[in-house]
C-alpha angles and dihedrals in degrees: 000000000000091000090052091053091047091050091050092046094058094062098250115130117217118245137189122261111270122200110230100172138291126327118274114269128200112218113207117191113244117265121260105274097179137121133199117250128165126261115181089345094304129107112264127181115235132182114259125212098228135137096223138024093233116136092242092053092050094046090049089053091047093054092041088057090068089070096050133074106262103188109212092355127084141186134220090209101082110136093025128104128203113235103177145279139262122202121209133178112221104231127229107274100221135011093233096053118056105213122183115260118238131196115228118195116206113206117197117207134170129214144107101226127094113283100218128202092258089051091052089046092054091052097043098042092046090051094046093059080089100078094211090067107089099172137008127219115196116207113194120203121194126231098227101023131069093219127092135196130217117225096205137255104301139182130202091240091066089067103043 
């Protein structure tokens, strides 16, 4: 009741609600849903049929492409399987020195073939479409051996 008296006292007369159109809508462009395949031995972006733009979804699509006909595209990942990712934030090294934090994505793959430079480039460049991933470490597990090898900390710029 007091609010009604205050509103009337300020000189503003009440009105009915009037429709002026639909509500405002923010249109966000769709996320990048692309993977890196090879065309004439060079990296080429290709659309990926994935539900989300998460790095894991994109890498799954990248490795799944090796089992599909690719037309004039190719992949250097035949014989390899994607097993998952692990994200880590490299901590500041010392309290006295403020170092920038970097995100390293570890990609786990399985296969006994040779992982070539184009294959590494496909993995790293596909993963680094997510701008929070600053470097990629590829850990390769073998089918018939318990050991694994690490393919280094890589960036897409090293392959272009």
